[in-house]
N, C-alpha and C positions, 0 to 999 in steps of 0.2 A: 504265702502272702509276702509282702515286702519285708525285707530284713536288713539290718545294718550290714555293712560290708565286713566280711571276715578279715582278720589280719592275715593276708596272703602276700606273697612276694609280688609286689607291683613295681619292682625296680627295673623290670625288663622295659626296653624301649617300646613305646607305643606310638602310633601315628593316628591322628584324627582323620577320619574319612568324611568327605562331603556326603551327607546322608543320601542324596539322590544317586550317588555313584554306585552304591552297593546295597542291594536289597534282597530279600528272600522270603521264604516261608518256613515257619517253625512247626514241628509236630511233636507234641508231648506224648510220652508213653501211655498215660492213662486217659487220653482225650482223643475224641474223633475230630477230624477236620484239621485245618491249618491256621496259624496266626501269622499275619504279615509282620515283617520287622525291617528296620533299617540298621545297617552296621554303623555304629558310632565311632569305634576305634578298633584297631587290630594289633595284636602282638604275635610273638612267635609261639605262645602257648594258649591263646584264646581270643575271644571277640567281645567287644562291648556292644550291646544291642539297645535299640530303642523299640519299645513295644507299647501298644495302647493299653494293655492289661498286664498286671504283675504275674510272675511265675514263681512258684515255690522254690526256695533254696533247696538244693539237693536233687531237684527234678532232673531226670534224664531227658535229653532233647535231641532231636534230629533236625539239622538245619540244611535247607536247600538254598544255596547262596549263588547270586550272580545271574547275569543275563548278557548275552543270549545263551551262553553255555553254563549250565548248572553244575555246581560242585556240591557234594553231600558230605556234611561233617556231623559227627556224633559227639555230644558233650554233656556236661553237667553244669547246672546253674549254681554259681558259687556266691552270688549276691544279687539283690534286686531291691531298688529303692525308687520312690516317686521322684520325678524331676521337680525342682523347686520353682522354676519360673514358667514351665510349660506343662501341657497335658502329657500324660504318658509316664512310662517307667524306663529307667536305665537298668540293664541287667548284665552281669558279667558271666560269660560262659567259658569254662575250661574245656578245651577240646581234648577228647580222650581217644580219638582214632583219626586216621587220615592226616597225621601231622605234616605230611609232605604237601598236601593241598593247602593247609593253613600257612605253611612256610612260603609257598608261592604267593598267596594272598598278601602276607606280611611283606614279602619282598617287593611287591608292587608299590607299597606305600612307605616303607622304611628303608632309607638308603643303606646299602651294605648288607641287607638281609637277603635271605632266599637264595 
């Protein structure tokens, strides 16, 4: 369920992404099917996502990101909370594999990265 943000190192540079630019499908380990998401922001260690439904903190997640070429990232949900002014949830995902792909994504949005 939704949880308060953990005290994690959020000092890394992040860049907000126009939500329509980067979208994908999330697959949870214990769930069949996929959940669509929009990438809200990106850093060198993870992604901030917008989803219609919350995801449990600690949940393992597989993200298929981008179009027309999909990149697959594996991560762990580190925080998830309802958005205050809009429908949906913001969730932070720490990427645990394929950091090279994440670095390329971050480099597309953060000057001097990647």
